[in-house]
N, C-alpha and C positions, 0 to 999 in steps of 0.2 A: 244684438242682432250681429252676424260672423256675416260680413259681405264678403271679405276674402277666400271664407269655407264654400259660400254658394257661389259665386265667380270661379271660380276652382273647379265645383262640380260640375258646371257649365263647358269650361274648357276640357274636360275628361270626354264630356260628352261630345264636343265638336271630335278631338281625337279618335274616339270609337267610333265616328259615323263622317271623317274626313272625306273619304272616297263617295259619299253617297249625298242625293241633291238633297241638303237637309235645308229646313227653312229658321229664319230669323224665331218663329213664333217657336218653334219646336224646340231651339235653345231657350229660349226666354223661360220654357213652360219647364225648365229643370230648375229652377232659384226660386217660383213661386209668387214672384213678383207680378205685378202688369210690366205689360212690352217697355213702354215709355220709361218706365220708370230701371228698367234691367239693361232697357239701351243706353240712358243717362249715367247709370252707375257705370256700367262696364267701360265706357268711352272717358271719363273720367280718373278710373284706377289703371285705365289699360294705355290710355292716350292715344289710342285709336276704336273706330265702332267694330260692331260685330262682325260684320261682313270685309274691314278691311281686315280682319285678324285672320279669318276663314279664308280669304285669298291668299294673305302673306303665307301663311301656315300650309297651304297647299302647294305654293309657287316651293317653299324650304322644303317641303318634301319631296317637291319632285325634282331639285337640284340633286338631293342625294341618288336618290333613281338613277340619276344619268351617270353614277360612276358604276351600276351594276351591270351598265352595257346595255341597257334597256333601251328599245328604239324611240326616239321624241314623240312618234304619232300615238303609241301605246302608254305612254306617260301623258300627255295632251288630254285624252279618253278619258284615263284611269282616273283624273282628278277634275273631271268635271268639263273641259274647256272643249267648245265643239267644234275647233279647228285646230292642226297643228300651226298652223299661222299665228291664230289668236292666243293658243300660249306661248308661242315666241316673241311674238309682240308684248306680251303681259312680263315673260320673263325678261325681257329686256330691259325695261323699264324699270323692274324693280332691283337687276342684278348688274347693270349696266354692258350685259355682254350677251350675243343669242347665244343659244343653249350649248351649242356646238363650241363656242368659244368660251364659255364658261366651262364648260368640262375641261380643257385644254390648260385654261390658264390658274383653274382652283385645283387641279390634281389633287393638292394634298386637303382640299377641304372636306374634314370631316363631319364636325358637329353643328347641324342647323337648326338646331333647336331655339327657338325664342325664348329669351331672359328676359324677364323684367326685373326693374330694379323694386323694391320693397323699401315704403318708407319707414325709415327705425326711429326715426327723433320723437320725442315726447313733447307732446302741445296738450297745454290746459286750457280746452276754453273758458269765456264767459258765460254762461247763460242769461240771457235777455227775454222780456217779455217788446214785443214791440206793434204799434199799433197799426194799422192798414194803410198805406197810403199809395199814390198814385206816380206813375212815371211815364214820362215821354222823352223819346227820342227819334236815334236811325237803326236798323237791324236787316236783318233777310229770315225769309221763309224757308225753312230747310224740312227735311226729315231725316230723324234720328236714329233709326233704321238704315239708315243707304251708308254704301261704301264712301261717298264724298263727305259724309257728313262733319267728321272732324277739320276737312279744309274749306268747305264754303264759308265760313264765318271767317277765317283769314281772306280768303279770296276778296269778297264783299267791301273789307276796309282797304285792301291791296292795290286795289285794280279801281277803287271808287277815284274819278275824277270832277275836278269843281273844287269850292272853298272846304278847306278841312272842315270835316262834320264834327268836332268838336267844338271848333268854335265856332261852328254856326247853331249849334244846339244851345248854345248859352246866351249868344245874342239876341234870338228869337222866343226863347222861354224865358230867358232872365229871371233862374232860380232864385229862392232865399238863400242858400245855401252853396256851397262849392262842394262838388263829388257827384261821382258818376255810378250809376248801378248797372250793372250786367248781369244779364241775365235770360233764362231759355225756359218759355213758356210753352208747355203741349198744347195742340191745337185739336186734335183726335187719338183716338188709340191705334191708330196704324203707324203713331209715329211722328206724323206731323204737328209742325212747332216751330215756335216765333226766336228766336235769338236778338235782343234787342242792349240796346247799349244806350242808355240816356240819363237823363236828370231826375230829382224828385220834387213835383209839381204841386200846387193845390188844387189847380183843373187842370181841363185843358181846352179853355179857352183861346190859346195862343198857339197852338198845336197846328201847324201847316198840313198838307193835304200827304206829301209823301211822307210823312212822321206814323210811328206805331207807337202804342200806347199800350200800359198795361196797369192792371190795378189790384196791388198788392195785395192779400188779404191780411187781417192781423194773425200773429203768432209766436210763439214763444221759440227760438233761435240759441243753437249752441255757435258763437260769434271764434274763428279762429282768424289770428292773426300771423301772417307768413314771419317769416324768418329775416330778418334785416339784410337789404344789399346795396352795394353801391349804384347808383345811374346816373351818377354825374357825368360818367363815359356813355353815349349812345348804346358803344358794344355791347354793354353790359344788361340790357333789356333783357337781351334773352335769355340770361341767365337769371333775371327775375322774373319770365314768362316759364324757368324750369322750375323755381319754386313755388311758383301758384300751382301748378301740375304737379309738383311734389306732395303737396299740402294735401287737396284734393284727395290725391290717392291714399295718403295716409290716413285722412278721415272716414274712408270708406272700407281700407284693408285692416286698421287698425283702432283707428279711437272706437267705432262702432259696438267693437266684439267686447271690449269690456267695459263697457257704459252702462250707464240704467236708461238708455234711453233708445227710440228708435227712429227712425227718420220719418217725418209726417208728411206721406204722397199727397195731402189734401191743399198742403202747402208749398210757396215756393222758395227753391232755393237763390240766392244770387251774390255776386262779387260785390264789393262799395271799393270805391278808388277816389280818397281825398287831397288832403294839401300833402300828407302823408308822402305821396309816391310819382313825386317828380322831382326828378333828376337832387337827389339828398344821396349823402352816405348813409343813412338808416332808411332805405325806401322800403314800407309794408304797406300794406293791404289786407283788408277784411272781408272773408268770406263767413258768410250766413247759412245755416243750415237748421230746416225746421224740424223740431223733435217733440216728442213726444215722453215720457214715460213708460217705463213696459209696466203693465198690469200683473 
């Protein structure tokens, strides 16, 4: 399965129709995947949702139009913004300046094409079969097709007021083993999903009202371990996050196309954090990808 080729095909479709009122369903249809799976893969490979990409691309292209002497109002309507003021607001948020200020300050700006780093390192996963298990913890309901999908999760954890959720989760659920599971579960075909950070439990008897639960089915997984990084300094946590993101990108853009497997859409992928990822010089974590062999 060549995810990179399929994503590039969808991006070409976006480029060819960037000035039209394209829908996420139209883009997803170019890949041949379900809407949920396409949005999930796209966001993991590109680091932002499909609609974030489209909006950013329109703003980048509109910036080049400014240097051609076109009127702001014409550019705004050309790239699908309802009003010039709405365009100016979005432009300022993206670039830090109003369209007029940007044109003056960035007069030599030429290439606005968005470039994405391609994960190029080689990783050989371990193939394992894992029985079904239960996860309980805290999370947020979101929509994977939305512009804010990639920000919703981070916002939930950073803006939570109260007892540390991780400590609270362990105190209440008292799991048999240490280790957090991070997973995203589809709720419907239109992209509604739950992101959950939880622990593995024997049953849901200790679960409180504000917690979320998921039953992860039995599956065969390709397990990828991230490149070690020193996280003894809190500042390095950002580097750890980048490595995790680049690993996801590598899996879908490089590993699948050369493997004998395809992603098993009927199962659930997840991240697993244990004692190996807490303020160590060799911090790592595992990513479990449900797979099945190509027939």
